[in-house]
PDB file of N, CA, C, O and CB in Angstrom:
ATOM      1  N   MET A   1     -59.779  39.399 114.461  1.00  0.00           N
ATOM      2  CA  MET A   1     -59.429  40.550 113.647  1.00  0.00           C
ATOM      3  C   MET A   1     -58.748  41.598 114.526  1.00  0.00           C
ATOM      4  O   MET A   1     -59.248  41.951 115.594  1.00  0.00           O
ATOM      5  CB  MET A   1     -60.685  41.139 112.952  1.00  0.00           C
ATOM      6  N   LYS A   2     -57.613  42.083 114.064  1.00  0.00           N
ATOM      7  CA  LYS A   2     -56.884  43.094 114.817  1.00  0.00           C
ATOM      8  C   LYS A   2     -57.505  44.459 114.583  1.00  0.00           C
ATOM      9  O   LYS A   2     -57.903  44.789 113.466  1.00  0.00           O
ATOM     10  CB  LYS A   2     -55.398  43.104 114.426  1.00  0.00           C
ATOM     11  N   LYS A   3     -57.583  45.240 115.635  1.00  0.00           N
ATOM     12  CA  LYS A   3     -58.117  46.594 115.519  1.00  0.00           C
ATOM     13  C   LYS A   3     -57.106  47.490 114.825  1.00  0.00           C
ATOM     14  O   LYS A   3     -55.917  47.458 115.143  1.00  0.00           O
ATOM     15  CB  LYS A   3     -58.479  47.163 116.905  1.00  0.00           C
ATOM     16  N   ILE A   4     -57.571  48.278 113.890  1.00  0.00           N
ATOM     17  CA  ILE A   4     -56.714  49.236 113.200  1.00  0.00           C
ATOM     18  C   ILE A   4     -56.843  50.572 113.916  1.00  0.00           C
ATOM     19  O   ILE A   4     -57.948  51.064 114.146  1.00  0.00           O
ATOM     20  CB  ILE A   4     -57.094  49.362 111.682  1.00  0.00           C
ATOM     21  N   LYS A   5     -55.687  51.158 114.267  1.00  0.00           N
ATOM     22  CA  LYS A   5     -55.659  52.424 114.982  1.00  0.00           C
ATOM     23  C   LYS A   5     -54.855  53.436 114.179  1.00  0.00           C
ATOM     24  O   LYS A   5     -54.232  53.104 113.170  1.00  0.00           O
ATOM     25  CB  LYS A   5     -55.064  52.248 116.400  1.00  0.00           C
ATOM     26  N   ARG A   6     -54.883  54.666 114.646  1.00  0.00           N
ATOM     27  CA  ARG A   6     -54.105  55.731 114.015  1.00  0.00           C
ATOM     28  C   ARG A   6     -52.618  55.398 114.112  1.00  0.00           C
ATOM     29  O   ARG A   6     -52.173  54.842 115.116  1.00  0.00           O
ATOM     30  CB  ARG A   6     -54.405  57.106 114.678  1.00  0.00           C
ATOM     31  N   GLU A   7     -51.857  55.729 113.090  1.00  0.00           N
ATOM     32  CA  GLU A   7     -50.409  55.500 112.986  1.00  0.00           C
ATOM     33  C   GLU A   7     -50.033  54.033 112.741  1.00  0.00           C
ATOM     34  O   GLU A   7     -48.850  53.695 112.785  1.00  0.00           O
ATOM     35  CB  GLU A   7     -49.733  55.978 114.248  1.00  0.00           C
ATOM     36  N   ASP A   8     -51.010  53.155 112.483  1.00  0.00           N
ATOM     37  CA  ASP A   8     -50.711  51.763 112.121  1.00  0.00           C
ATOM     38  C   ASP A   8     -50.329  51.682 110.651  1.00  0.00           C
ATOM     39  O   ASP A   8     -50.826  52.452 109.829  1.00  0.00           O
ATOM     40  CB  ASP A   8     -51.922  50.840 112.414  1.00  0.00           C
ATOM     41  N   ARG A   9     -49.438  50.738 110.322  1.00  0.00           N
ATOM     42  CA  ARG A   9     -49.109  50.460 108.926  1.00  0.00           C
ATOM     43  C   ARG A   9     -50.123  49.455 108.405  1.00  0.00           C
ATOM     44  O   ARG A   9     -50.373  48.434 109.047  1.00  0.00           O
ATOM     45  CB  ARG A   9     -47.641  49.922 108.771  1.00  0.00           C
ATOM     46  N   VAL A  10     -50.707  49.734 107.249  1.00  0.00           N
ATOM     47  CA  VAL A  10     -51.729  48.861 106.682  1.00  0.00           C
ATOM     48  C   VAL A  10     -51.395  48.530 105.227  1.00  0.00           C
ATOM     49  O   VAL A  10     -50.657  49.251 104.556  1.00  0.00           O
ATOM     50  CB  VAL A  10     -53.120  49.521 106.781  1.00  0.00           C
ATOM     51  N   LEU A  11     -51.962  47.419 104.764  1.00  0.00           N
ATOM     52  CA  LEU A  11     -51.848  46.984 103.383  1.00  0.00           C
ATOM     53  C   LEU A  11     -53.228  47.099 102.763  1.00  0.00           C
ATOM     54  O   LEU A  11     -54.217  46.672 103.358  1.00  0.00           O
ATOM     55  CB  LEU A  11     -51.287  45.523 103.276  1.00  0.00           C
ATOM     56  N   ILE A  12     -53.301  47.675 101.565  1.00  0.00           N
ATOM     57  CA  ILE A  12     -54.575  47.815 100.865  1.00  0.00           C
ATOM     58  C   ILE A  12     -54.877  46.483 100.187  1.00  0.00           C
ATOM     59  O   ILE A  12     -54.047  45.971  99.436  1.00  0.00           O
ATOM     60  CB  ILE A  12     -54.537  48.994  99.820  1.00  0.00           C
ATOM     61  N   LEU A  13     -56.068  45.908 100.444  1.00  0.00           N
ATOM     62  CA  LEU A  13     -56.412  44.584  99.935  1.00  0.00           C
ATOM     63  C   LEU A  13     -57.178  44.600  98.622  1.00  0.00           C
ATOM     64  O   LEU A  13     -57.137  43.619  97.881  1.00  0.00           O
ATOM     65  CB  LEU A  13     -57.211  43.859 100.949  1.00  0.00           C
ATOM     66  N   SER A  14     -57.879  45.694  98.314  1.00  0.00           N
ATOM     67  CA  SER A  14     -58.649  45.722  97.070  1.00  0.00           C
ATOM     68  C   SER A  14     -58.761  47.147  96.546  1.00  0.00           C
ATOM     69  O   SER A  14     -58.511  48.114  97.266  1.00  0.00           O
ATOM     70  CB  SER A  14     -60.052  45.121  97.285  1.00  0.00           C
ATOM     71  N   GLY A  15     -59.138  47.255  95.291  1.00  0.00           N
ATOM     72  CA  GLY A  15     -59.309  48.561  94.669  1.00  0.00           C
ATOM     73  C   GLY A  15     -58.112  48.954  93.818  1.00  0.00           C
ATOM     74  O   GLY A  15     -57.245  48.129  93.529  1.00  0.00           O
ATOM     75  N   ASN A  16     -58.073  50.218  93.422  1.00  0.00           N
ATOM     76  CA  ASN A  16     -57.006  50.714  92.553  1.00  0.00           C
ATOM     77  C   ASN A  16     -55.640  50.708  93.215  1.00  0.00           C
ATOM     78  O   ASN A  16     -54.622  50.681  92.524  1.00  0.00           O
ATOM     79  CB  ASN A  16     -57.326  52.103  92.099  1.00  0.00           C
ATOM     80  N   TYR A  17     -55.600  50.733  94.532  1.00  0.00           N
ATOM     81  CA  TYR A  17     -54.334  50.810  95.263  1.00  0.00           C
ATOM     82  C   TYR A  17     -53.970  49.471  95.900  1.00  0.00           C
ATOM     83  O   TYR A  17     -53.222  49.440  96.878  1.00  0.00           O
ATOM     84  CB  TYR A  17     -54.412  51.893  96.338  1.00  0.00           C
ATOM     85  N   LYS A  18     -54.483  48.369  95.365  1.00  0.00           N
ATOM     86  CA  LYS A  18     -54.257  47.025  95.910  1.00  0.00           C
ATOM     87  C   LYS A  18     -52.768  46.713  95.988  1.00  0.00           C
ATOM     88  O   LYS A  18     -52.031  46.905  95.021  1.00  0.00           O
ATOM     89  CB  LYS A  18     -54.971  45.967  95.051  1.00  0.00           C
ATOM     90  N   GLY A  19     -52.328  46.226  97.166  1.00  0.00           N
ATOM     91  CA  GLY A  19     -50.944  45.830  97.355  1.00  0.00           C
ATOM     92  C   GLY A  19     -50.027  46.928  97.851  1.00  0.00           C
ATOM     93  O   GLY A  19     -48.843  46.679  98.077  1.00  0.00           O
ATOM     94  N   ILE A  20     -50.534  48.127  98.024  1.00  0.00           N
ATOM     95  CA  ILE A  20     -49.712  49.254  98.469  1.00  0.00           C
ATOM     96  C   ILE A  20     -49.838  49.401  99.986  1.00  0.00           C
ATOM     97  O   ILE A  20     -50.921  49.234 100.547  1.00  0.00           O
ATOM     98  CB  ILE A  20     -50.134  50.575  97.748  1.00  0.00           C
ATOM     99  N   GLU A  21     -48.724  49.714 100.637  1.00  0.00           N
ATOM    100  CA  GLU A  21     -48.714  49.931 102.078  1.00  0.00           C
ATOM    101  C   GLU A  21     -48.812  51.422 102.381  1.00  0.00           C
ATOM    102  O   GLU A  21     -48.373  52.257 101.590  1.00  0.00           O
ATOM    103  CB  GLU A  21     -47.441  49.331 102.712  1.00  0.00           C
ATOM    104  N   GLY A  22     -49.392  51.747 103.536  1.00  0.00           N
ATOM    105  CA  GLY A  22     -49.494  53.135 103.954  1.00  0.00           C
ATOM    106  C   GLY A  22     -49.707  53.231 105.449  1.00  0.00           C
ATOM    107  O   GLY A  22     -49.810  52.217 106.139  1.00  0.00           O
ATOM    108  N   VAL A  23     -49.773  54.453 105.946  1.00  0.00           N
ATOM    109  CA  VAL A  23     -49.957  54.723 107.369  1.00  0.00           C
ATOM    110  C   VAL A  23     -51.318  55.387 107.565  1.00  0.00           C
ATOM    111  O   VAL A  23     -51.682  56.308 106.835  1.00  0.00           O
ATOM    112  CB  VAL A  23     -48.807  55.625 107.927  1.00  0.00           C
ATOM    113  N   VAL A  24     -52.064  54.909 108.559  1.00  0.00           N
ATOM    114  CA  VAL A  24     -53.394  55.447 108.847  1.00  0.00           C
ATOM    115  C   VAL A  24     -53.252  56.821 109.489  1.00  0.00           C
ATOM    116  O   VAL A  24     -52.517  56.990 110.462  1.00  0.00           O
ATOM    117  CB  VAL A  24     -54.197  54.487 109.773  1.00  0.00           C
ATOM    118  N   VAL A  25     -53.962  57.801 108.935  1.00  0.00           N
ATOM    119  CA  VAL A  25     -53.941  59.165 109.452  1.00  0.00           C
ATOM    120  C   VAL A  25     -55.119  59.412 110.387  1.00  0.00           C
ATOM    121  O   VAL A  25     -54.960  60.035 111.437  1.00  0.00           O
ATOM    122  CB  VAL A  25     -53.961  60.173 108.301  1.00  0.00           C
ATOM    123  N   LYS A  26     -56.307  58.924 110.007  1.00  0.00           N
ATOM    124  CA  LYS A  26     -57.513  59.183 110.782  1.00  0.00           C
ATOM    125  C   LYS A  26     -58.472  58.009 110.623  1.00  0.00           C
ATOM    126  O   LYS A  26     -58.520  57.370 109.572  1.00  0.00           O
ATOM    127  CB  LYS A  26     -58.185  60.509 110.339  1.00  0.00           C
ATOM    128  N   ILE A  27     -59.240  57.732 111.687  1.00  0.00           N
ATOM    129  CA  ILE A  27     -60.233  56.656 111.693  1.00  0.00           C
ATOM    130  C   ILE A  27     -61.618  57.268 111.909  1.00  0.00           C
ATOM    131  O   ILE A  27     -61.797  58.133 112.766  1.00  0.00           O
ATOM    132  CB  ILE A  27     -59.910  55.594 112.801  1.00  0.00           C
ATOM    133  N   PHE A  28     -62.590  56.810 111.126  1.00  0.00           N
ATOM    134  CA  PHE A  28     -63.994  57.167 111.324  1.00  0.00           C
ATOM    135  C   PHE A  28     -64.696  55.904 111.808  1.00  0.00           C
ATOM    136  O   PHE A  28     -65.157  55.104 110.994  1.00  0.00           O
ATOM    137  CB  PHE A  28     -64.658  57.738 109.997  1.00  0.00           C
ATOM    138  N   SER A  29     -64.785  55.715 113.133  1.00  0.00           N
ATOM    139  CA  SER A  29     -65.269  54.456 113.684  1.00  0.00           C
ATOM    140  C   SER A  29     -66.750  54.202 113.402  1.00  0.00           C
ATOM    141  O   SER A  29     -67.137  53.049 113.209  1.00  0.00           O
ATOM    142  CB  SER A  29     -65.033  54.433 115.164  1.00  0.00           C
ATOM    143  N   LYS A  30     -67.576  55.225 113.372  1.00  0.00           N
ATOM    144  CA  LYS A  30     -69.005  55.016 113.113  1.00  0.00           C
ATOM    145  C   LYS A  30     -69.260  54.604 111.663  1.00  0.00           C
ATOM    146  O   LYS A  30     -70.204  53.864 111.389  1.00  0.00           O
ATOM    147  CB  LYS A  30     -69.793  56.289 113.438  1.00  0.00           C
ATOM    148  N   LYS A  31     -68.434  55.074 110.741  1.00  0.00           N
ATOM    149  CA  LYS A  31     -68.589  54.734 109.325  1.00  0.00           C
ATOM    150  C   LYS A  31     -67.717  53.551 108.913  1.00  0.00           C
ATOM    151  O   LYS A  31     -67.808  53.089 107.775  1.00  0.00           O
ATOM    152  CB  LYS A  31     -68.254  55.935 108.465  1.00  0.00           C
ATOM    153  N   ASN A  32     -66.860  53.047 109.834  1.00  0.00           N
ATOM    154  CA  ASN A  32     -65.921  51.960 109.545  1.00  0.00           C
ATOM    155  C   ASN A  32     -65.009  52.294 108.372  1.00  0.00           C
ATOM    156  O   ASN A  32     -64.804  51.471 107.480  1.00  0.00           O
ATOM    157  CB  ASN A  32     -66.679  50.674 109.254  1.00  0.00           C
ATOM    158  N   LYS A  33     -64.468  53.502 108.382  1.00  0.00           N
ATOM    159  CA  LYS A  33     -63.573  53.944 107.321  1.00  0.00           C
ATOM    160  C   LYS A  33     -62.321  54.566 107.916  1.00  0.00           C
ATOM    161  O   LYS A  33     -62.307  54.976 109.077  1.00  0.00           O
ATOM    162  CB  LYS A  33     -64.280  54.943 106.396  1.00  0.00           C
ATOM    163  N   ALA A  34     -61.269  54.631 107.105  1.00  0.00           N
ATOM    164  CA  ALA A  34     -60.006  55.221 107.545  1.00  0.00           C
ATOM    165  C   ALA A  34     -59.387  55.993 106.393  1.00  0.00           C
ATOM    166  O   ALA A  34     -59.620  55.684 105.225  1.00  0.00           O
ATOM    167  CB  ALA A  34     -59.029  54.132 108.063  1.00  0.00           C
ATOM    168  N   ILE A  35     -58.593  57.003 106.736  1.00  0.00           N
ATOM    169  CA  ILE A  35     -57.828  57.748 105.738  1.00  0.00           C
ATOM    170  C   ILE A  35     -56.383  57.287 105.851  1.00  0.00           C
ATOM    171  O   ILE A  35     -55.797  57.305 106.933  1.00  0.00           O
ATOM    172  CB  ILE A  35     -57.956  59.311 105.942  1.00  0.00           C
ATOM    173  N   VAL A  36     -55.809  56.870 104.708  1.00  0.00           N
ATOM    174  CA  VAL A  36     -54.437  56.392 104.656  1.00  0.00           C
ATOM    175  C   VAL A  36     -53.607  57.422 103.910  1.00  0.00           C
ATOM    176  O   VAL A  36     -53.995  57.873 102.832  1.00  0.00           O
ATOM    177  CB  VAL A  36     -54.346  54.991 103.975  1.00  0.00           C
ATOM    178  N   ARG A  37     -52.461  57.799 104.480  1.00  0.00           N
ATOM    179  CA  ARG A  37     -51.614  58.843 103.912  1.00  0.00           C
ATOM    180  C   ARG A  37     -51.150  58.478 102.502  1.00  0.00           C
ATOM    181  O   ARG A  37     -50.525  57.437 102.299  1.00  0.00           O
ATOM    182  CB  ARG A  37     -50.404  59.091 104.815  1.00  0.00           C
ATOM    183  N   GLY A  38     -51.461  59.343 101.528  1.00  0.00           N
ATOM    184  CA  GLY A  38     -50.991  59.183 100.157  1.00  0.00           C
ATOM    185  C   GLY A  38     -51.785  58.197  99.318  1.00  0.00           C
ATOM    186  O   GLY A  38     -51.418  57.939  98.171  1.00  0.00           O
ATOM    187  N   ILE A  39     -52.868  57.636  99.860  1.00  0.00           N
ATOM    188  CA  ILE A  39     -53.666  56.633  99.156  1.00  0.00           C
ATOM    189  C   ILE A  39     -55.068  57.189  98.903  1.00  0.00           C
ATOM    190  O   ILE A  39     -55.602  57.951  99.708  1.00  0.00           O
ATOM    191  CB  ILE A  39     -53.737  55.306  99.971  1.00  0.00           C
ATOM    192  N   ASN A  40     -55.653  56.793  97.768  1.00  0.00           N
ATOM    193  CA  ASN A  40     -57.022  57.170  97.388  1.00  0.00           C
ATOM    194  C   ASN A  40     -57.168  58.690  97.273  1.00  0.00           C
ATOM    195  O   ASN A  40     -58.033  59.293  97.908  1.00  0.00           O
ATOM    196  CB  ASN A  40     -58.031  56.621  98.415  1.00  0.00           C
ATOM    197  N   ILE A  41     -56.320  59.286  96.463  1.00  0.00           N
ATOM    198  CA  ILE A  41     -56.334  60.738  96.242  1.00  0.00           C
ATOM    199  C   ILE A  41     -57.476  61.092  95.287  1.00  0.00           C
ATOM    200  O   ILE A  41     -57.603  60.502  94.215  1.00  0.00           O
ATOM    201  CB  ILE A  41     -54.961  61.231  95.670  1.00  0.00           C
ATOM    202  N   VAL A  42     -58.300  62.055  95.685  1.00  0.00           N
ATOM    203  CA  VAL A  42     -59.390  62.542  94.851  1.00  0.00           C
ATOM    204  C   VAL A  42     -59.227  64.043  94.666  1.00  0.00           C
ATOM    205  O   VAL A  42     -58.558  64.708  95.458  1.00  0.00           O
ATOM    206  CB  VAL A  42     -60.773  62.204  95.477  1.00  0.00           C
ATOM    207  N   LYS A  43     -59.844  64.570  93.615  1.00  0.00           N
ATOM    208  CA  LYS A  43     -59.794  66.010  93.360  1.00  0.00           C
ATOM    209  C   LYS A  43     -61.120  66.638  93.744  1.00  0.00           C
ATOM    210  O   LYS A  43     -62.185  66.132  93.390  1.00  0.00           O
ATOM    211  CB  LYS A  43     -59.465  66.301  91.877  1.00  0.00           C
ATOM    212  N   ARG A  44     -61.051  67.733  94.463  1.00  0.00           N
ATOM    213  CA  ARG A  44     -62.233  68.478  94.892  1.00  0.00           C
ATOM    214  C   ARG A  44     -62.187  69.877  94.293  1.00  0.00           C
ATOM    215  O   ARG A  44     -61.184  70.580  94.419  1.00  0.00           O
ATOM    216  CB  ARG A  44     -62.320  68.544  96.443  1.00  0.00           C
ATOM    217  N   HIS A  45     -63.263  70.275  93.649  1.00  0.00           N
ATOM    218  CA  HIS A  45     -63.367  71.619  93.088  1.00  0.00           C
ATOM    219  C   HIS A  45     -63.946  72.516  94.172  1.00  0.00           C
ATOM    220  O   HIS A  45     -65.052  72.267  94.654  1.00  0.00           O
ATOM    221  CB  HIS A  45     -64.255  71.643  91.784  1.00  0.00           C
ATOM    222  N   THR A  46     -63.213  73.558  94.563  1.00  0.00           N
ATOM    223  CA  THR A  46     -63.640  74.410  95.667  1.00  0.00           C
ATOM    224  C   THR A  46     -63.789  75.854  95.213  1.00  0.00           C
ATOM    225  O   THR A  46     -63.063  76.341  94.346  1.00  0.00           O
ATOM    226  CB  THR A  46     -62.649  74.322  96.825  1.00  0.00           C
ATOM    227  N   LYS A  47     -64.742  76.509  95.822  1.00  0.00           N
ATOM    228  CA  LYS A  47     -64.937  77.932  95.579  1.00  0.00           C
ATOM    229  C   LYS A  47     -63.948  78.721  96.418  1.00  0.00           C
ATOM    230  O   LYS A  47     -63.460  78.209  97.425  1.00  0.00           O
ATOM    231  CB  LYS A  47     -66.391  78.359  95.897  1.00  0.00           C
ATOM    232  N   PRO A  48     -63.641  79.946  96.036  1.00  0.00           N
ATOM    233  CA  PRO A  48     -62.766  80.778  96.865  1.00  0.00           C
ATOM    234  C   PRO A  48     -63.416  81.073  98.219  1.00  0.00           C
ATOM    235  O   PRO A  48     -64.603  81.388  98.296  1.00  0.00           O
ATOM    236  CB  PRO A  48     -62.431  82.096  96.138  1.00  0.00           C
ATOM    237  N   THR A  49     -62.618  80.965  99.281  1.00  0.00           N
ATOM    238  CA  THR A  49     -63.068  81.291 100.634  1.00  0.00           C
ATOM    239  C   THR A  49     -62.001  82.171 101.279  1.00  0.00           C
ATOM    240  O   THR A  49     -61.006  82.515 100.642  1.00  0.00           O
ATOM    241  CB  THR A  49     -63.328  79.990 101.488  1.00  0.00           C
ATOM    242  N   LEU A  50     -62.210  82.527 102.526  1.00  0.00           N
ATOM    243  CA  LEU A  50     -61.206  83.330 103.217  1.00  0.00           C
ATOM    244  C   LEU A  50     -59.921  82.538 103.429  1.00  0.00           C
ATOM    245  O   LEU A  50     -58.828  83.099 103.351  1.00  0.00           O
ATOM    246  CB  LEU A  50     -61.748  83.821 104.560  1.00  0.00           C
ATOM    247  N   ARG A  51     -60.043  81.234 103.697  1.00  0.00           N
ATOM    248  CA  ARG A  51     -58.854  80.398 103.895  1.00  0.00           C
ATOM    249  C   ARG A  51     -58.117  80.134 102.593  1.00  0.00           C
ATOM    250  O   ARG A  51     -56.887  80.176 102.552  1.00  0.00           O
ATOM    251  CB  ARG A  51     -59.243  79.080 104.535  1.00  0.00           C
ATOM    252  N   LYS A  52     -58.862  79.864 101.534  1.00  0.00           N
ATOM    253  CA  LYS A  52     -58.282  79.593 100.214  1.00  0.00           C
ATOM    254  C   LYS A  52     -58.811  80.639  99.233  1.00  0.00           C
ATOM    255  O   LYS A  52     -59.801  80.386  98.545  1.00  0.00           O
ATOM    256  CB  LYS A  52     -58.624  78.135  99.725  1.00  0.00           C
ATOM    257  N   PRO A  53     -58.172  81.809  99.155  1.00  0.00           N
ATOM    258  CA  PRO A  53     -58.704  82.893  98.325  1.00  0.00           C
ATOM    259  C   PRO A  53     -58.791  82.554  96.839  1.00  0.00           C
ATOM    260  O   PRO A  53     -59.641  83.094  96.132  1.00  0.00           O
ATOM    261  CB  PRO A  53     -57.858  84.110  98.497  1.00  0.00           C
ATOM    262  N   LYS A  54     -57.925  81.671  96.361  1.00  0.00           N
ATOM    263  CA  LYS A  54     -57.968  81.326  94.941  1.00  0.00           C
ATOM    264  C   LYS A  54     -58.969  80.221  94.641  1.00  0.00           C
ATOM    265  O   LYS A  54     -59.518  80.176  93.540  1.00  0.00           O
ATOM    266  CB  LYS A  54     -56.597  80.907  94.471  1.00  0.00           C
ATOM    267  N   GLY A  55     -59.222  79.316  95.607  1.00  0.00           N
ATOM    268  CA  GLY A  55     -60.102  78.181  95.342  1.00  0.00           C
ATOM    269  C   GLY A  55     -59.414  77.236  94.379  1.00  0.00           C
ATOM    270  O   GLY A  55     -58.210  77.007  94.492  1.00  0.00           O
ATOM    271  N   GLY A  56     -60.156  76.683  93.435  1.00  0.00           N
ATOM    272  CA  GLY A  56     -59.568  75.831  92.418  1.00  0.00           C
ATOM    273  C   GLY A  56     -59.742  74.354  92.712  1.00  0.00           C
ATOM    274  O   GLY A  56     -60.632  73.958  93.465  1.00  0.00           O
ATOM    275  N   ILE A  57     -58.881  73.540  92.108  1.00  0.00           N
ATOM    276  CA  ILE A  57     -58.949  72.096  92.248  1.00  0.00           C
ATOM    277  C   ILE A  57     -57.917  71.648  93.273  1.00  0.00           C
ATOM    278  O   ILE A  57     -56.716  71.836  93.080  1.00  0.00           O
ATOM    279  CB  ILE A  57     -58.720  71.393  90.887  1.00  0.00           C
ATOM    280  N   LEU A  58     -58.389  71.057  94.358  1.00  0.00           N
ATOM    281  CA  LEU A  58     -57.514  70.591  95.430  1.00  0.00           C
ATOM    282  C   LEU A  58     -57.506  69.075  95.456  1.00  0.00           C
ATOM    283  O   LEU A  58     -58.530  68.440  95.206  1.00  0.00           O
ATOM    284  CB  LEU A  58     -57.962  71.155  96.795  1.00  0.00           C
ATOM    285  N   GLU A  59     -56.342  68.485  95.761  1.00  0.00           N
ATOM    286  CA  GLU A  59     -56.251  67.042  95.908  1.00  0.00           C
ATOM    287  C   GLU A  59     -56.243  66.696  97.389  1.00  0.00           C
ATOM    288  O   GLU A  59     -55.526  67.315  98.174  1.00  0.00           O
ATOM    289  CB  GLU A  59     -54.988  66.487  95.202  1.00  0.00           C
ATOM    290  N   LYS A  60     -57.043  65.705  97.766  1.00  0.00           N
ATOM    291  CA  LYS A  60     -57.089  65.275  99.155  1.00  0.00           C
ATOM    292  C   LYS A  60     -57.327  63.775  99.203  1.00  0.00           C
ATOM    293  O   LYS A  60     -57.744  63.166  98.218  1.00  0.00           O
ATOM    294  CB  LYS A  60     -58.188  66.034  99.937  1.00  0.00           C
ATOM    295  N   GLU A  61     -57.053  63.183 100.377  1.00  0.00           N
ATOM    296  CA  GLU A  61     -57.217  61.751 100.557  1.00  0.00           C
ATOM    297  C   GLU A  61     -58.655  61.445 100.959  1.00  0.00           C
ATOM    298  O   GLU A  61     -59.216  62.097 101.840  1.00  0.00           O
ATOM    299  CB  GLU A  61     -56.229  61.216 101.613  1.00  0.00           C
ATOM    300  N   ALA A  62     -59.243  60.453 100.311  1.00  0.00           N
ATOM    301  CA  ALA A  62     -60.600  60.021 100.633  1.00  0.00           C
ATOM    302  C   ALA A  62     -60.533  58.790 101.532  1.00  0.00           C
ATOM    303  O   ALA A  62     -59.548  58.052 101.492  1.00  0.00           O
ATOM    304  CB  ALA A  62     -61.411  59.719  99.339  1.00  0.00           C
ATOM    305  N   PRO A  63     -61.577  58.555 102.349  1.00  0.00           N
ATOM    306  CA  PRO A  63     -61.575  57.401 103.241  1.00  0.00           C
ATOM    307  C   PRO A  63     -61.707  56.075 102.492  1.00  0.00           C
ATOM    308  O   PRO A  63     -62.280  56.010 101.405  1.00  0.00           O
ATOM    309  CB  PRO A  63     -62.696  57.530 104.243  1.00  0.00           C
ATOM    310  N   ILE A  64     -61.158  55.016 103.106  1.00  0.00           N
ATOM    311  CA  ILE A  64     -61.235  53.657 102.587  1.00  0.00           C
ATOM    312  C   ILE A  64     -61.911  52.803 103.651  1.00  0.00           C
ATOM    313  O   ILE A  64     -61.646  52.981 104.840  1.00  0.00           O
ATOM    314  CB  ILE A  64     -59.813  53.094 102.215  1.00  0.00           C
ATOM    315  N   HIS A  65     -62.778  51.882 103.250  1.00  0.00           N
ATOM    316  CA  HIS A  65     -63.469  51.016 104.205  1.00  0.00           C
ATOM    317  C   HIS A  65     -62.463  50.102 104.902  1.00  0.00           C
ATOM    318  O   HIS A  65     -61.511  49.623 104.285  1.00  0.00           O
ATOM    319  CB  HIS A  65     -64.563  50.177 103.494  1.00  0.00           C
ATOM    320  N   LEU A  66     -62.687  49.867 106.201  1.00  0.00           N
ATOM    321  CA  LEU A  66     -61.750  49.070 106.994  1.00  0.00           C
ATOM    322  C   LEU A  66     -61.647  47.628 106.507  1.00  0.00           C
ATOM    323  O   LEU A  66     -60.633  46.973 106.752  1.00  0.00           O
ATOM    324  CB  LEU A  66     -62.167  49.083 108.446  1.00  0.00           C
ATOM    325  N   SER A  67     -62.665  47.122 105.827  1.00  0.00           N
ATOM    326  CA  SER A  67     -62.601  45.754 105.320  1.00  0.00           C
ATOM    327  C   SER A  67     -61.597  45.612 104.188  1.00  0.00           C
ATOM    328  O   SER A  67     -61.205  44.496 103.848  1.00  0.00           O
ATOM    329  CB  SER A  67     -63.968  45.309 104.849  1.00  0.00           C
ATOM    330  N   ASN A  68     -61.178  46.722 103.600  1.00  0.00           N
ATOM    331  CA  ASN A  68     -60.203  46.709 102.523  1.00  0.00           C
ATOM    332  C   ASN A  68     -58.776  46.950 103.025  1.00  0.00           C
ATOM    333  O   ASN A  68     -57.853  47.099 102.224  1.00  0.00           O
ATOM    334  CB  ASN A  68     -60.568  47.753 101.493  1.00  0.00           C
ATOM    335  N   LEU A  69     -58.596  46.986 104.350  1.00  0.00           N
ATOM    336  CA  LEU A  69     -57.288  47.233 104.947  1.00  0.00           C
ATOM    337  C   LEU A  69     -56.867  46.045 105.805  1.00  0.00           C
ATOM    338  O   LEU A  69     -57.701  45.399 106.439  1.00  0.00           O
ATOM    339  CB  LEU A  69     -57.309  48.523 105.790  1.00  0.00           C
ATOM    340  N   LYS A  70     -55.567  45.765 105.818  1.00  0.00           N
ATOM    341  CA  LYS A  70     -55.018  44.708 106.667  1.00  0.00           C
ATOM    342  C   LYS A  70     -53.847  45.287 107.434  1.00  0.00           C
ATOM    343  O   LYS A  70     -52.933  45.862 106.842  1.00  0.00           O
ATOM    344  CB  LYS A  70     -54.582  43.459 105.829  1.00  0.00           C
ATOM    345  N   LYS A  71     -53.869  45.136 108.754  1.00  0.00           N
ATOM    346  CA  LYS A  71     -52.791  45.653 109.599  1.00  0.00           C
ATOM    347  C   LYS A  71     -51.543  44.802 109.406  1.00  0.00           C
ATOM    348  O   LYS A  71     -51.607  43.573 109.431  1.00  0.00           O
ATOM    349  CB  LYS A  71     -53.214  45.671 111.094  1.00  0.00           C
ATOM    350  N   ILE A  72     -50.395  45.477 109.210  1.00  0.00           N
ATOM    351  CA  ILE A  72     -49.120  44.780 109.066  1.00  0.00           C
ATOM    352  C   ILE A  72     -48.160  45.306 110.109  1.00  0.00           C
ATOM    353  O   ILE A  72     -48.383  46.366 110.695  1.00  0.00           O
ATOM    354  CB  ILE A  72     -48.536  44.956 107.640  1.00  0.00           C
ATOM    355  N   LYS A  73     -47.098  44.567 110.338  1.00  0.00           N
ATOM    356  CA  LYS A  73     -46.131  44.971 111.355  1.00  0.00           C
ATOM    357  C   LYS A  73     -45.078  45.872 110.811  1.00  0.00           C
ATOM    358  O   LYS A  73     -44.189  46.299 111.548  1.00  0.00           O
ATOM    359  CB  LYS A  73     -45.488  43.782 111.967  1.00  0.00           C
TER     360      LYS A  73
END
């Protein structure tokens, strides 16, 4: 099995995004998960803070388990 690293191109093997290619942004090695740019977008409801004075509904990428990713060239 090839190690998946940051900036690698990967293919999604299962789930709602099956068959889509993307680039790895971040790896969580202890949890065996990775964040892929533009894939697995979820909505988070946030309260207003100093950084985000309006708060509201934000879209962000959620991690995907490494077993659902395949490294491609």
